[in-house]
KEMARKOL-667896 format. One record per atom (N, C-alpha, C): x, y, z; atom name; residue number from 0. Coordinates in steps of 0.05 Angstrom, whole numbers. Layout:
<pts>
{x->X y->Y z->Z at->CA i->NUM}
...
</pts>
This chain:
<pts>
{x->2141 y->-352 z->4220 at->N i->0}
{x->2148 y->-328 z->4205 at->CA i->0}
{x->2123 y->-313 z->4196 at->C i->0}
{x->2102 y->-327 z->4188 at->N i->1}
{x->2078 y->-313 z->4179 at->CA i->1}
{x->2065 y->-298 z->4202 at->C i->1}
{x->2065 y->-308 z->4226 at->N i->2}
{x->2053 y->-294 z->4249 at->CA i->2}
{x->2068 y->-269 z->4256 at->C i->2}
{x->2094 y->-269 z->4252 at->N i->3}
{x->2110 y->-245 z->4257 at->CA i->3}
{x->2103 y->-223 z->4237 at->C i->3}
{x->2099 y->-231 z->4211 at->N i->4}
{x->2092 y->-211 z->4191 at->CA i->4}
{x->2064 y->-200 z->4196 at->C i->4}
{x->2045 y->-216 z->4206 at->N i->5}
{x->2019 y->-206 z->4212 at->CA i->5}
{x->2019 y->-186 z->4235 at->C i->5}
{x->2037 y->-190 z->4254 at->N i->6}
{x->2039 y->-171 z->4276 at->CA i->6}
{x->2054 y->-146 z->4267 at->C i->6}
{x->2074 y->-149 z->4250 at->N i->7}
{x->2090 y->-126 z->4241 at->CA i->7}
{x->2074 y->-108 z->4222 at->C i->7}
{x->2057 y->-120 z->4206 at->N i->8}
{x->2043 y->-104 z->4186 at->CA i->8}
{x->2026 y->-82 z->4198 at->C i->8}
{x->2009 y->-88 z->4219 at->N i->9}
{x->1993 y->-66 z->4230 at->CA i->9}
{x->2011 y->-44 z->4242 at->C i->9}
{x->2033 y->-51 z->4254 at->N i->10}
{x->2051 y->-31 z->4266 at->CA i->10}
{x->2063 y->-14 z->4243 at->C i->10}
{x->2070 y->-27 z->4221 at->N i->11}
{x->2082 y->-12 z->4199 at->CA i->11}
{x->2061 y->7 z->4187 at->C i->11}
{x->2037 y->-2 z->4184 at->N i->12}
{x->2015 y->15 z->4173 at->CA i->12}
{x->2010 y->39 z->4191 at->C i->12}
{x->2009 y->34 z->4217 at->N i->13}
{x->2005 y->55 z->4237 at->CA i->13}
{x->2027 y->76 z->4235 at->C i->13}
{x->2052 y->66 z->4233 at->N i->14}
{x->2075 y->84 z->4232 at->CA i->14}
{x->2074 y->101 z->4206 at->C i->14}
{x->2066 y->89 z->4184 at->N i->15}
{x->2064 y->103 z->4159 at->CA i->15}
{x->2042 y->125 z->4160 at->C i->15}
{x->2019 y->118 z->4172 at->N i->16}
{x->1997 y->137 z->4175 at->CA i->16}
{x->2005 y->160 z->4193 at->C i->16}
{x->2019 y->155 z->4215 at->N i->17}
{x->2028 y->176 z->4233 at->CA i->17}
{x->2048 y->194 z->4219 at->C i->17}
{x->2066 y->182 z->4203 at->N i->18}
{x->2086 y->198 z->4189 at->CA i->18}
{x->2072 y->215 z->4168 at->C i->18}
{x->2053 y->204 z->4154 at->N i->19}
{x->2038 y->220 z->4134 at->CA i->19}
{x->2023 y->243 z->4146 at->C i->19}
{x->2011 y->238 z->4170 at->N i->20}
{x->1996 y->259 z->4184 at->CA i->20}
{x->2015 y->281 z->4192 at->C i->20}
{x->2039 y->274 z->4201 at->N i->21}
{x->2058 y->294 z->4209 at->CA i->21}
{x->2066 y->311 z->4185 at->C i->21}
{x->2070 y->298 z->4162 at->N i->22}
{x->2077 y->314 z->4138 at->CA i->22}
{x->2054 y->332 z->4130 at->C i->22}
{x->2030 y->323 z->4131 at->N i->23}
{x->2007 y->339 z->4124 at->CA i->23}
{x->2004 y->363 z->4142 at->C i->23}
{x->2010 y->360 z->4168 at->N i->24}
{x->2008 y->382 z->4186 at->CA i->24}
{x->2030 y->402 z->4182 at->C i->24}
{x->2053 y->393 z->4171 at->N i->25}
{x->2076 y->412 z->4167 at->CA i->25}
{x->2069 y->433 z->4146 at->C i->25}
{x->2053 y->426 z->4126 at->N i->26}
{x->2046 y->446 z->4105 at->CA i->26}
{x->2023 y->463 z->4115 at->C i->26}
{x->2020 y->486 z->4101 at->N i->27}
{x->1998 y->504 z->4109 at->CA i->27}
{x->1971 y->494 z->4100 at->C i->27}
{x->1951 y->497 z->4116 at->N i->28}
{x->1924 y->489 z->4107 at->CA i->28}
{x->1914 y->509 z->4086 at->C i->28}
{x->1894 y->500 z->4071 at->N i->29}
{x->1882 y->518 z->4052 at->CA i->29}
{x->1864 y->538 z->4066 at->C i->29}
{x->1861 y->562 z->4055 at->N i->30}
{x->1842 y->581 z->4067 at->CA i->30}
{x->1814 y->570 z->4066 at->C i->30}
{x->1795 y->582 z->4081 at->N i->31}
{x->1768 y->572 z->4081 at->CA i->31}
{x->1754 y->576 z->4054 at->C i->31}
{x->1736 y->558 z->4048 at->N i->32}
{x->1720 y->559 z->4023 at->CA i->32}
{x->1696 y->577 z->4029 at->C i->32}
{x->1690 y->595 z->4011 at->N i->33}
{x->1667 y->614 z->4013 at->CA i->33}
{x->1648 y->608 z->3990 at->C i->33}
{x->1624 y->619 z->3992 at->N i->34}
{x->1604 y->617 z->3970 at->CA i->34}
{x->1597 y->645 z->3961 at->C i->34}
{x->1594 y->647 z->3934 at->N i->35}
{x->1583 y->671 z->3922 at->CA i->35}
{x->1560 y->660 z->3905 at->C i->35}
{x->1536 y->662 z->3915 at->N i->36}
{x->1514 y->648 z->3902 at->CA i->36}
{x->1519 y->618 z->3903 at->C i->36}
{x->1516 y->605 z->3880 at->N i->37}
{x->1521 y->576 z->3880 at->CA i->37}
{x->1550 y->568 z->3876 at->C i->37}
{x->1568 y->587 z->3873 at->N i->38}
{x->1596 y->581 z->3866 at->CA i->38}
{x->1613 y->581 z->3892 at->C i->38}
{x->1628 y->559 z->3896 at->N i->39}
{x->1647 y->558 z->3917 at->CA i->39}
{x->1674 y->570 z->3907 at->C i->39}
{x->1687 y->584 z->3925 at->N i->40}
{x->1714 y->594 z->3918 at->CA i->40}
{x->1731 y->597 z->3943 at->C i->40}
{x->1756 y->598 z->3939 at->N i->41}
{x->1775 y->605 z->3961 at->CA i->41}
{x->1795 y->624 z->3950 at->C i->41}
{x->1806 y->641 z->3967 at->N i->42}
{x->1827 y->659 z->3958 at->CA i->42}
{x->1848 y->662 z->3981 at->C i->42}
{x->1871 y->670 z->3973 at->N i->43}
{x->1893 y->674 z->3992 at->CA i->43}
{x->1919 y->671 z->3978 at->C i->43}
{x->1938 y->660 z->3993 at->N i->44}
{x->1965 y->656 z->3982 at->CA i->44}
{x->1986 y->674 z->3994 at->C i->44}
{x->1979 y->687 z->4016 at->N i->45}
{x->1998 y->705 z->4029 at->CA i->45}
{x->2017 y->686 z->4045 at->C i->45}
{x->2042 y->688 z->4039 at->N i->46}
{x->2062 y->671 z->4052 at->CA i->46}
{x->2068 y->647 z->4034 at->C i->46}
{x->2093 y->637 z->4036 at->N i->47}
{x->2102 y->616 z->4018 at->CA i->47}
{x->2087 y->590 z->4022 at->C i->47}
{x->2081 y->582 z->4047 at->N i->48}
{x->2067 y->557 z->4052 at->CA i->48}
{x->2039 y->557 z->4041 at->C i->48}
{x->2024 y->578 z->4047 at->N i->49}
{x->1996 y->580 z->4037 at->CA i->49}
{x->1996 y->582 z->4007 at->C i->49}
{x->2015 y->597 z->3996 at->N i->50}
{x->2017 y->599 z->3967 at->CA i->50}
{x->2022 y->572 z->3954 at->C i->50}
{x->2040 y->556 z->3965 at->N i->51}
{x->2046 y->530 z->3954 at->CA i->51}
{x->2022 y->511 z->3957 at->C i->51}
{x->2008 y->513 z->3979 at->N i->52}
{x->1984 y->496 z->3984 at->CA i->52}
{x->1962 y->503 z->3963 at->C i->52}
{x->1958 y->528 z->3957 at->N i->53}
{x->1937 y->536 z->3938 at->CA i->53}
{x->1946 y->528 z->3910 at->C i->53}
{x->1971 y->532 z->3903 at->N i->54}
{x->1980 y->524 z->3876 at->CA i->54}
{x->1977 y->494 z->3872 at->C i->54}
{x->1983 y->478 z->3893 at->N i->55}
{x->1980 y->449 z->3891 at->CA i->55}
{x->1950 y->442 z->3888 at->C i->55}
{x->1933 y->454 z->3903 at->N i->56}
{x->1904 y->448 z->3902 at->CA i->56}
{x->1891 y->458 z->3877 at->C i->56}
{x->1903 y->477 z->3863 at->N i->57}
{x->1890 y->489 z->3840 at->CA i->57}
{x->1883 y->469 z->3818 at->C i->57}
{x->1898 y->447 z->3817 at->N i->58}
{x->1892 y->427 z->3796 at->CA i->58}
{x->1865 y->414 z->3800 at->C i->58}
{x->1853 y->416 z->3824 at->N i->59}
{x->1827 y->404 z->3829 at->CA i->59}
{x->1804 y->424 z->3827 at->C i->59}
{x->1810 y->448 z->3820 at->N i->60}
{x->1790 y->469 z->3817 at->CA i->60}
{x->1787 y->476 z->3787 at->C i->60}
{x->1762 y->480 z->3778 at->N i->61}
{x->1759 y->486 z->3749 at->CA i->61}
{x->1771 y->512 z->3740 at->C i->61}
{x->1773 y->532 z->3758 at->N i->62}
{x->1785 y->558 z->3750 at->CA i->62}
{x->1805 y->567 z->3771 at->C i->62}
{x->1829 y->574 z->3763 at->N i->63}
{x->1849 y->585 z->3780 at->CA i->63}
{x->1858 y->613 z->3769 at->C i->63}
{x->1855 y->633 z->3786 at->N i->64}
{x->1863 y->660 z->3778 at->CA i->64}
{x->1887 y->668 z->3795 at->C i->64}
{x->1906 y->682 z->3782 at->N i->65}
{x->1930 y->692 z->3796 at->CA i->65}
{x->1933 y->722 z->3790 at->C i->65}
{x->1941 y->737 z->3811 at->N i->66}
{x->1942 y->766 z->3808 at->CA i->66}
{x->1970 y->776 z->3816 at->C i->66}
{x->1982 y->793 z->3800 at->N i->67}
{x->2009 y->804 z->3806 at->CA i->67}
{x->2012 y->832 z->3794 at->C i->67}
{x->2032 y->846 z->3805 at->N i->68}
{x->2040 y->872 z->3796 at->CA i->68}
{x->2069 y->870 z->3786 at->C i->68}
{x->2074 y->878 z->3761 at->N i->69}
{x->2100 y->875 z->3749 at->CA i->69}
{x->2115 y->902 z->3749 at->C i->69}
{x->2139 y->902 z->3759 at->N i->70}
{x->2156 y->925 z->3755 at->CA i->70}
{x->2180 y->916 z->3738 at->C i->70}
{x->2200 y->932 z->3736 at->N i->71}
{x->2222 y->925 z->3717 at->CA i->71}
{x->2237 y->900 z->3725 at->C i->71}
{x->2242 y->896 z->3750 at->N i->72}
{x->2258 y->874 z->3759 at->CA i->72}
{x->2243 y->848 z->3764 at->C i->72}
{x->2219 y->851 z->3775 at->N i->73}
{x->2204 y->826 z->3784 at->CA i->73}
{x->2174 y->832 z->3785 at->C i->73}
{x->2160 y->811 z->3792 at->N i->74}
{x->2131 y->813 z->3796 at->CA i->74}
{x->2125 y->808 z->3826 at->C i->74}
{x->2108 y->824 z->3837 at->N i->75}
{x->2099 y->821 z->3865 at->CA i->75}
{x->2070 y->812 z->3864 at->C i->75}
{x->2064 y->794 z->3882 at->N i->76}
{x->2036 y->785 z->3885 at->CA i->76}
{x->2018 y->808 z->3892 at->C i->76}
{x->1993 y->807 z->3882 at->N i->77}
{x->1973 y->827 z->3889 at->CA i->77}
{x->1951 y->815 z->3905 at->C i->77}
{x->1940 y->830 z->3923 at->N i->78}
{x->1917 y->822 z->3939 at->CA i->78}
{x->1895 y->844 z->3938 at->C i->78}
{x->1872 y->838 z->3949 at->N i->79}
{x->1850 y->857 z->3949 at->CA i->79}
{x->1841 y->864 z->3921 at->C i->79}
{x->1841 y->843 z->3904 at->N i->80}
{x->1832 y->846 z->3876 at->CA i->80}
{x->1802 y->840 z->3876 at->C i->80}
{x->1786 y->858 z->3865 at->N i->81}
{x->1757 y->854 z->3863 at->CA i->81}
{x->1752 y->837 z->3837 at->C i->81}
{x->1738 y->815 z->3841 at->N i->82}
{x->1734 y->796 z->3819 at->CA i->82}
{x->1704 y->793 z->3814 at->C i->82}
{x->1696 y->794 z->3789 at->N i->83}
{x->1668 y->789 z->3781 at->CA i->83}
{x->1670 y->769 z->3758 at->C i->83}
{x->1653 y->749 z->3759 at->N i->84}
{x->1652 y->729 z->3737 at->CA i->84}
{x->1623 y->727 z->3728 at->C i->84}
{x->1620 y->729 z->3701 at->N i->85}
{x->1593 y->727 z->3689 at->CA i->85}
{x->1593 y->703 z->3670 at->C i->85}
{x->1570 y->689 z->3670 at->N i->86}
{x->1567 y->666 z->3652 at->CA i->86}
{x->1562 y->676 z->3623 at->C i->86}
{x->1558 y->657 z->3604 at->N i->87}
{x->1554 y->664 z->3576 at->CA i->87}
{x->1529 y->681 z->3572 at->C i->87}
{x->1510 y->680 z->3589 at->N i->88}
{x->1485 y->696 z->3587 at->CA i->88}
{x->1488 y->723 z->3600 at->C i->88}
{x->1511 y->728 z->3612 at->N i->89}
{x->1515 y->754 z->3625 at->CA i->89}
{x->1507 y->755 z->3655 at->C i->89}
{x->1498 y->732 z->3665 at->N i->90}
{x->1490 y->730 z->3693 at->CA i->90}
{x->1515 y->729 z->3711 at->C i->90}
{x->1516 y->746 z->3732 at->N i->91}
{x->1538 y->745 z->3750 at->CA i->91}
{x->1536 y->720 z->3767 at->C i->91}
{x->1558 y->704 z->3767 at->N i->92}
{x->1558 y->679 z->3782 at->CA i->92}
{x->1577 y->681 z->3806 at->C i->92}
{x->1595 y->700 z->3805 at->N i->93}
{x->1614 y->704 z->3828 at->CA i->93}
{x->1622 y->733 z->3830 at->C i->93}
{x->1621 y->743 z->3855 at->N i->94}
{x->1631 y->769 z->3861 at->CA i->94}
{x->1646 y->766 z->3888 at->C i->94}
{x->1672 y->773 z->3887 at->N i->95}
{x->1689 y->769 z->3911 at->CA i->95}
{x->1713 y->788 z->3910 at->C i->95}
{x->1725 y->791 z->3933 at->N i->96}
{x->1751 y->805 z->3935 at->CA i->96}
{x->1771 y->785 z->3943 at->C i->96}
{x->1792 y->782 z->3927 at->N i->97}
{x->1812 y->762 z->3933 at->CA i->97}
{x->1829 y->771 z->3957 at->C i->97}
{x->1833 y->752 z->3975 at->N i->98}
{x->1848 y->758 z->4000 at->CA i->98}
{x->1878 y->753 z->3996 at->C i->98}
{x->1886 y->747 z->3972 at->N i->99}
{x->1914 y->743 z->3966 at->CA i->99}
{x->1917 y->741 z->3936 at->C i->99}
{x->1940 y->731 z->3927 at->N i->100}
{x->1946 y->731 z->3898 at->CA i->100}
{x->1932 y->708 z->3882 at->C i->100}
{x->1917 y->691 z->3896 at->N i->101}
{x->1903 y->669 z->3882 at->CA i->101}
{x->1874 y->668 z->3890 at->C i->101}
{x->1858 y->661 z->3870 at->N i->102}
{x->1829 y->656 z->3874 at->CA i->102}
{x->1822 y->631 z->3858 at->C i->102}
{x->1812 y->611 z->3872 at->N i->103}
{x->1803 y->586 z->3859 at->CA i->103}
{x->1772 y->585 z->3860 at->C i->103}
{x->1760 y->577 z->3838 at->N i->104}
{x->1731 y->577 z->3836 at->CA i->104}
{x->1721 y->551 z->3824 at->C i->104}
{x->1699 y->540 z->3836 at->N i->105}
{x->1686 y->516 z->3826 at->CA i->105}
{x->1663 y->525 z->3808 at->C i->105}
{x->1670 y->527 z->3782 at->N i->106}
{x->1650 y->535 z->3762 at->CA i->106}
{x->1641 y->511 z->3746 at->C i->106}
{x->1616 y->511 z->3737 at->N i->107}
{x->1607 y->490 z->3719 at->CA i->107}
{x->1620 y->494 z->3692 at->C i->107}
{x->1623 y->473 z->3676 at->N i->108}
{x->1634 y->476 z->3650 at->CA i->108}
{x->1618 y->497 z->3634 at->C i->108}
{x->1633 y->514 z->3619 at->N i->109}
{x->1620 y->534 z->3602 at->CA i->109}
{x->1639 y->557 z->3597 at->C i->109}
{x->1628 y->578 z->3584 at->N i->110}
{x->1644 y->602 z->3578 at->CA i->110}
{x->1637 y->624 z->3598 at->C i->110}
{x->1658 y->639 z->3606 at->N i->111}
{x->1655 y->659 z->3626 at->CA i->111}
{x->1671 y->684 z->3619 at->C i->111}
{x->1662 y->707 z->3629 at->N i->112}
{x->1676 y->732 z->3627 at->CA i->112}
{x->1686 y->739 z->3655 at->C i->112}
{x->1712 y->742 z->3658 at->N i->113}
{x->1724 y->748 z->3684 at->CA i->113}
{x->1733 y->777 z->3684 at->C i->113}
{x->1726 y->791 z->3705 at->N i->114}
{x->1735 y->819 z->3708 at->CA i->114}
{x->1750 y->821 z->3734 at->C i->114}
{x->1774 y->831 z->3733 at->N i->115}
{x->1791 y->835 z->3757 at->CA i->115}
{x->1799 y->864 z->3759 at->C i->115}
{x->1794 y->876 z->3783 at->N i->116}
{x->1800 y->904 z->3786 at->CA i->116}
{x->1819 y->908 z->3810 at->C i->116}
{x->1840 y->923 z->3805 at->N i->117}
{x->1859 y->930 z->3826 at->CA i->117}
{x->1866 y->959 z->3823 at->C i->117}
{x->1862 y->974 z->3845 at->N i->118}
{x->1868 y->1003 z->3846 at->CA i->118}
{x->1855 y->1018 z->3823 at->C i->118}
{x->1830 y->1010 z->3817 at->N i->119}
{x->1815 y->1024 z->3797 at->CA i->119}
{x->1821 y->1016 z->3768 at->C i->119}
{x->1839 y->998 z->3764 at->N i->120}
{x->1846 y->988 z->3738 at->CA i->120}
{x->1835 y->960 z->3733 at->C i->120}
{x->1818 y->958 z->3713 at->N i->121}
{x->1803 y->933 z->3708 at->CA i->121}
{x->1814 y->919 z->3684 at->C i->121}
{x->1817 y->893 z->3686 at->N i->122}
{x->1825 y->875 z->3664 at->CA i->122}
{x->1802 y->855 z->3660 at->C i->122}
{x->1799 y->847 z->3634 at->N i->123}
{x->1778 y->828 z->3626 at->CA i->123}
{x->1791 y->804 z->3613 at->C i->123}
{x->1780 y->781 z->3618 at->N i->124}
{x->1788 y->756 z->3604 at->CA i->124}
{x->1764 y->739 z->3598 at->C i->124}
{x->1765 y->726 z->3575 at->N i->125}
{x->1745 y->705 z->3568 at->CA i->125}
{x->1757 y->679 z->3576 at->C i->125}
{x->1742 y->662 z->3590 at->N i->126}
{x->1752 y->637 z->3600 at->CA i->126}
{x->1732 y->614 z->3593 at->C i->126}
{x->1743 y->592 z->3582 at->N i->127}
{x->1727 y->569 z->3578 at->CA i->127}
{x->1734 y->548 z->3598 at->C i->127}
{x->1715 y->539 z->3614 at->N i->128}
{x->1718 y->518 z->3634 at->CA i->128}
{x->1708 y->492 z->3622 at->C i->128}
{x->1726 y->472 z->3622 at->N i->129}
{x->1719 y->446 z->3611 at->CA i->129}
{x->1717 y->426 z->3633 at->C i->129}
{x->1699 y->407 z->3631 at->N i->130}
{x->1696 y->386 z->3651 at->CA i->130}
{x->1722 y->370 z->3654 at->C i->130}
{x->1729 y->366 z->3680 at->N i->131}
{x->1753 y->351 z->3686 at->CA i->131}
{x->1779 y->365 z->3682 at->C i->131}
{x->1779 y->390 z->3675 at->N i->132}
{x->1804 y->405 z->3670 at->CA i->132}
{x->1804 y->430 z->3687 at->C i->132}
{x->1828 y->441 z->3691 at->N i->133}
{x->1831 y->466 z->3706 at->CA i->133}
{x->1840 y->487 z->3687 at->C i->133}
{x->1826 y->509 z->3686 at->N i->134}
{x->1833 y->532 z->3670 at->CA i->134}
{x->1848 y->552 z->3687 at->C i->134}
{x->1870 y->563 z->3678 at->N i->135}
{x->1886 y->582 z->3694 at->CA i->135}
{x->1888 y->608 z->3679 at->C i->135}
{x->1885 y->630 z->3693 at->N i->136}
{x->1888 y->657 z->3682 at->CA i->136}
{x->1905 y->674 z->3700 at->C i->136}
{x->1924 y->689 z->3688 at->N i->137}
{x->1941 y->707 z->3703 at->CA i->137}
{x->1933 y->735 z->3696 at->C i->137}
{x->1930 y->752 z->3716 at->N i->138}
{x->1924 y->780 z->3713 at->CA i->138}
{x->1949 y->795 z->3723 at->C i->138}
{x->1961 y->811 z->3705 at->N i->139}
{x->1986 y->825 z->3712 at->CA i->139}
{x->1982 y->855 z->3707 at->C i->139}
{x->1986 y->870 z->3728 at->N i->140}
{x->1984 y->899 z->3726 at->CA i->140}
{x->2012 y->911 z->3726 at->C i->140}
{x->2015 y->935 z->3715 at->N i->141}
{x->2041 y->949 z->3714 at->CA i->141}
{x->2047 y->962 z->3741 at->C i->141}
{x->2072 y->970 z->3743 at->N i->142}
{x->2082 y->982 z->3769 at->CA i->142}
{x->2066 y->1007 z->3777 at->C i->142}
{x->2055 y->1021 z->3758 at->N i->143}
{x->2039 y->1045 z->3765 at->CA i->143}
{x->2015 y->1038 z->3781 at->C i->143}
{x->2005 y->1014 z->3779 at->N i->144}
{x->1982 y->1005 z->3795 at->CA i->144}
{x->1989 y->1005 z->3824 at->C i->144}
{x->2013 y->997 z->3831 at->N i->145}
{x->2021 y->996 z->3859 at->CA i->145}
{x->2022 y->1024 z->3871 at->C i->145}
{x->2030 y->1044 z->3854 at->N i->146}
{x->2030 y->1072 z->3864 at->CA i->146}
{x->2002 y->1082 z->3869 at->C i->146}
{x->1983 y->1073 z->3852 at->N i->147}
{x->1955 y->1082 z->3856 at->CA i->147}
{x->1942 y->1070 z->3881 at->C i->147}
{x->1953 y->1049 z->3891 at->N i->148}
{x->1942 y->1035 z->3915 at->CA i->148}
{x->1948 y->1050 z->3940 at->C i->148}
{x->1969 y->1067 z->3940 at->N i->149}
{x->1977 y->1081 z->3965 at->CA i->149}
{x->1958 y->1102 z->3973 at->C i->149}
</pts>
């Protein structure tokens, strides 16, 4: 009986690994990671699969930004948002244009000023990034912003 279990165990492990690999391939991969100076970031979230993948991964990134345009009935995701992040000394640590409604950044712990601009309308947020935690900020523009983009 023991020899049967020894033979069955590797087959069961292989089957589990193959099944896990198939599940991982079924979801959308994350967009590529870019650098802005010393800061790594990724942006995207166009489409439900990529959006879900980024939202899931956001827990492992120190800063997660989300961008949307709100009208009366609902909010639509926003893309092409220009993002600038400055540290507590005023030094720019990240400058990027978000390729979708999400931008994740690997920032060192500290205080930051985040500036997000869409269709000429800029919003500012103060963000504290703490070690081992993920800070999340939502930027929401009014429906008139969507009209200015045309």
